[in-house]
C-alpha positions, 0 to 999 in steps of 0.5 A, a space after each residue: 926608375 931606380 935612383 936610390 940604393 939602400 943597403 943594410 950593413 950587417 952581413 951585407 957591407 960588413 961581416 963578423 969574424 968573432 966566431 973564428 976567434 971563439 974557435 981559437 978559445 977552444 969552442 966546439 961547433 956545437 958550443 959556438 952555436 949554443 952561445 950564438 943562439 943565446 946571445 943573438 937569438 931567442 935564448 937571451 931574453 929580457 922581458 918579452 924581447 931578446 936582449 940584443 934587440 934591446 941593445 940594437 934599439 938603444 934601450 940598454 947600455 954597453 955596460 948593461 949588455 956586457 954585464 948581463 951576458 957575463 952574469 948569464 954565461 959565466 963559463 964563457 967569460 974569457 970569450 965574452 970579455 974579448 968580444 965586448 972589449 975588442 969590437 973593432 977586431 971582429 968587423 970585416 969589410 965585405 968588399 964585394 958590396 962595399 966597393 960598389 958604392 963609389 961606382 954607384 955614386 959616380 953613376 948618379 945614384 944616392 946611397 943610404 944605410 938602413 940598419 939594426 945596430 947599437 951605437 958603440 958598434 956603429 961608430 967603431 964598425 961603420 963610420 970608420 969604413 971607406 964607403 961611409 963618407 960616400 953615403 947620402 944618409 942613414 937610419 939606424 936602430 939605436 937612434 930611432 929606438 925601433 928596427 927592421 922589419 918594423 914598417 915605421 923604421 923603413 918609413 923613417 928613412 923614406 920620410 927623412 930623405 923624401 924618397 919615393 919607394 918605387 925609386 928605391 932598391 934595398 939589399 938585405 941578408 934577411 927575407 923578413 926585412 926584404 919582404 917588409 920593404 916590398 910591402 912598402 913598394 920598395 924593390 928588394 934583393 935578399 942576399 942570403 947566399 953567395 950566389 945571390 950576392 954575385 947576382 946582385 953585384 952583377 946587377 948593380 955593376 950593370 945599372 945605367 947612370 941616372 939621367 942628369 935631368 932626374 
């Protein structure tokens, strides 16, 4: 039976409102898509890997990624300076999932976090949230220097806390991550639409309590 619930954080427990602020800076939808792709997608590269991926894995510092983005996108300086200087302002708690954590704990489930996240943002986005103190453990990319969907990243979590894959349920917004979890024997749900989130929340709410002898 399921006894461990593993949550991704970004776009599962916490959302981000920086795009709305960039629109207030005067960005068009097209310009916003261009910058988002450049910062987080294949458009920003350092060697063979995206710059933000290296940041997530703790391989470059806060100052280095800020300086590199400002150097590469000087026309975006105002927006980028706001982005890097005010990270707490653009993190938004997603209560439809986050509010379930205390309920799951009351039912006897253990709750873990498995997330790709840089250290500074983890501390100002995640550790300050009400749900954080209710979790039983975490594996975060900045500390492990690897990330989802790498197999070894999942294995670190399983080994660290002595978790059996068949007793775990993993929730993530990306299919490549949930597919890797499933390949390891972990049941997974992809939260890639509002309907998927509603269905997942309904399932979690209806899960029976873990028997006391398990």
